[in-house]
Steps between C-alpha positions, in 0.01 A plus 500: 500500500776673305415682176748607227351785291627641172392824331612602150199680349694811395854620574560370855645155558357426845514196726366450854490211740239504777405262778125505547270392781125511532484862614838643406810464294865593538725624222814288501655682208417739220703640211439723199732554207391829344537599133415868540841630389495279190155612382549865595707542188192414292248692704300191584512123524617317190337151525765289331777679685320439825469130417878472434573663831257265681668205338840624617392579857234257608713199595746706704211677677334166584831359627558813709150478646536134596834567664375806690193309622716202598258278310577212263270383215377201700350739760298695237131402520355719222623701203301809398561710192336794323291356220392837363407766408827651385758505219494158334879472442562587865229273636626206297836505677355482848233250399749272321739496800213443742367206297845349472563525875153353574579207272855434629415548867157328478316802651151642447482812286253789516459774241408831665335800337736799531215733599387253768857517634476877526172467685650258752794725569251669732482186709867523591510672840709819464579499874633151568643341814856380431556133443773348720640319198503774237410827671211532256166386635238606248148401588147514371392763747270364771282687748467877472516626145426156352369519143125441495289408199358627276816675380531763234847510339630779285769353274732755336796376305688542171271262318176515697265744669205317654248506783443145627236391748577190714225331699753250643850372434569431131158621392527794260259722314647772282263795532713751313815517286687726261363525148843589356827581674566380854602770750856369524532494123388867488760588764775342288390666177469848659841459660644415156335815352666707767838332459497368860609146417377157606323386712258791474303462820780591744623773266153668478457464876835665565413792275161539666657492843745774395209713380324453834809625688544797267131587507512521879729807467360855512379620160778761484752220518347299217414729207551208265176344624299780342658443156329167438154397612401151399163337552487151356171312460380229739373240247177320589500639850128576477396187311242280674708185464825396664720495191811707435666668203845659498572527132339844466689629802826384346407680176420820694850492640645458155306802365614707797865414435464579128340832582798595714748402225787526747456381856716572805536309824255722690232439237568124518432497869170676450394250231610212723290629787189566296517173309548296817218682675270440204566127523456497875174692483350249258619195694367629831170620349429160347601314818272719717206448262559121520510508878168684511336245272646170623559572872821302548641445849860539375656698218846412373744642241741292301736506201818693415335845494363437850852573620435867415512685831264778396236253383523306826484816710202659325302173474555428868397848603191504282385159625558593861289815458213343307496144635666497846384142576642360176825303535770620259794282411808559281792270439850578623643716221767242415223250420299742285745451219550158330640242741475130573381531861156605373488195271587276793234667714229441238620139453474445874132597498424301184665188642293525822180518295584195282363151556724197544414391145597842357826498696592155368407608144735801526793255503436464124464870427851514354363291209201721414584839644461774232615861518230757434610858426139619518389297802179638655431540869221245574 
């Protein structure tokens, strides 16, 4: 079957078309129209501005995707769209277009949870065999390295930080989550404090990487490193639960910046490194504690912040040392950030689990489908 997926939960207008089988699927086309440059001026995403850009871009992106996939509307078997969570003005554009297409084309429609999409980005094989038709043969990885349940997934994004336990496909139990700011939100806010621009995640990571290079030099060659010693807190790292909190860490950075009064580039790199390491320490500590308690067979990472190279590296090394038999999976970095391929992947699994009656009923979803900015993962 051929699935058309649309993702507009924030500031990316994304469309993907996949051809799915029982054990695999092939990406026929994918496209993302980014709004980063537009929102950078404001230091973050402006919801109504994002919606206007989605409205301007979504039809051209869909048309481009259909043409690139060499697929016409009659060949589409299913339309999938992000139902929530996300920014309500942005979600409404993607949902309205999806419902209209489902009505006009007479196609079934599925609403997909954005977080579920991030989880299922891990089921897209990062080492595909090329398809003769497209050169892109992305599969649900069979054989060695196949994801086994139960699965523990660490979701780290701009809006969410959660630990989710999965006993099987589409079965979720949230065992821990942030009590205030999400990790990605803290990255953005700290980057803004330091004047590093938007998006904050890549900017903080770049500063931390620069510090790492400079810190590898002999002490005589880096006297600046002795001028500023920062030790930020690791909030809730010793708590007995699996919840997170990053608001206090963000405030600690603010106080440090105020204490300095004026801050140079070298000091910024030190703060970037220590802030990033504080976040990583908390994330890994909570994940390790959850592994010890729930004994999953696979641990996965997902969400925009999961693209952070240092987080990936340290988590992988720690898991390998402590749990050598545990399978670790991470999505290809391009699918860590918001995209429509992950929505199509999740829709593919949902469709396979549905009964004939449910599939037939989904033909009328365009009539009753409702956007939910606070949609829960259930």
